[in-house]
C-alpha positions, 0 to 999 in steps of 0.5 A: 734197491731191491732184496733177495732174501737177506741180500739187498741187490743195488744197481749203483754203479760205483764207477760212474763218473758223477759217483767218482766225482762225488761219492759220499751220498752213494757211500752212505746209501750202501753203508745203510743198506746192509753189511753186504750188498750185491752190485748187479752191474758188475756181479760183485759183492760190496762192503761199505761199513767199517766193521766189515771192511776192516774184518775182510782186510785182515783175513787174507786167508778168506779174502785173498789179494793174489786173484787181483784187487781189481775187478778183473779175476786173474784166475780167469783173466790175464792181468795187463801186467805181471802182478805186483809181489805186494798188492797182488799176492798172498803169503807165502810169495808175498812175504819175502818181498814185503820183508825186504821193502819193509827194511828199505823204506821203513821208519829207521831207514827213513831217518837219514832222509828226514833232514834233507826232505825238510830242507827240500820242503823249505826251498820249494815253499820259499820258491812258491811264496816268491811267485804269486799268492794265488796258485794251484796247490796241486800243481805247485805243492802236492805234486811238486814235492813228492816229484822232487824227493822220491824219485831221487830217493828210488834212484831214478834218473832226471829224464823221463820222470813225467811218465810217473804220474800218468803210469800210476793214474793208469795203473789205478784205473785199470783196477776198475771196469774197462770204462772211458777212464781206461780206454781214454788213457790206453794209447799212451799207457804203453809208452809210460809203462815201457819207461817205468819198466826200464827204470826197474833195471839195475843199470837204470838206478843210481848206486845208493837209492831204494831201487839198488838196495832192492837189488842188493837184497837179491844179490843176498838171496832174500828175493830172487833177481827175477823178483827185484824189478817187480818190487822196484815197480811197486815203488813206482806205481804206488809211491807217487800218485797216492802220496800226491793225492794225500798231500793234495787232500790235506791241503784242500782240507786245511784250505776249507777248514781255516780254524783247523789250519790255525790250530795247526799253525799253533801246534805244528807238531800235529802235522802227521795227525793233520795228514792222517785225518785227511787220508780218513776224510777223503780217502785217496785210495777209495776202493780195492777188491778181494776175492773169496777163496771159499764160500764165506758165511757173513751171517746174513749172506754167503759170498760164493767162492771165487766171487769178487767183493768190492770193499769201500775204504772211503765209505768205511772211513766216514762210517758213523758207526765207527766215527763221531761226526765222520764228515768233519775234518778235525785235528782234535780226532784220533784218526788212527785206525782208518783204513785209508792205507788199508789194514793187515798184511797188505797195508800200504808199506809206503805209508811212512814215506808218505807221512814223512813227505806230508810232514815236511811239506806241512811243517814248512807251510805252517812256518811260512804262511799265515793263511790259506783259502780257496779262490774257486772250486777244487776239481776232481780228476776222476779215477776208478780207484783213487780220489785224485785232485786235478786242481785246488786253487788257492790264495796264501798270505805269507806270515810276517 
């Protein structure tokens, strides 16, 4: 790492496969270098400390999302799909769609799904227990449960749901550079994208799901009819992959920390704390970009207007300046304030859905399983944005 004036310049490639697979040492290097580092390979600025990442996330006026939250600058390059009304828009364009979706998937609206989702989680865990005590927790639990309950809640047809995970994976890969993760998935991306776009139409959705309520909001002029399918698409893009990887993270955390599993069994009400602590510890969404709306004076460096800033959410969530013993998964910790769901006006609007799904599954597991442990190495599925899990092999012992 070299230094120009007061700005460290790094040749680290945060999108290299070995870094995506095991990012923690790179995060520490960037955090320790300075509050802001210049990444020469991509010509972008980077923040890895909690203080700077949190401040940037909550200052949408200076750090805009409307130019894209990936490496691509929408003012200079055409995006691969119409930008998200939530993730890739700023006020005032962002506000009406967010308000509509907040009412549809907010905590109050989710109360009606709670009993149903808890019962579905119990059925799933009973099915798993009826099979072998050794299985892949990603396939049998982390992917299986969200794919059972969330598409039904949106109002999707059964046919074609296998497109959801690869579509979401490609969308999050596309936020990064055009590396092998993007190019290797391009051939099938069109098919996945076409299916998802088709499901966003009013005709494809059932009458009583989140999707139809979005179209109902358009009928009431809360949003336009042109915005409705894009808002449904936001649910299908970010509503599955991130939750799957959040649940995989908490299962990995509990399988590798038996004392924390026993603590959760003794106090099942800690289910949501366990999920949020896992989101802090593993950060399913590792990075997002912002774009400077003007020359931004950050004290030690000025980020020029229209330049991209890469924010390391995963690094901020393990910053020892903010967290005590940050590399430890600890249910005694208060993980509130983590930036795993973002922060500010673009904070993940589906976080309450994810927490409810995780709570339902963890509650069913703690009631039925005495121990859970790894039987082999967990495998990461590299993604330019997500900390994604390909396999978490576990062995369980049913409770008596």
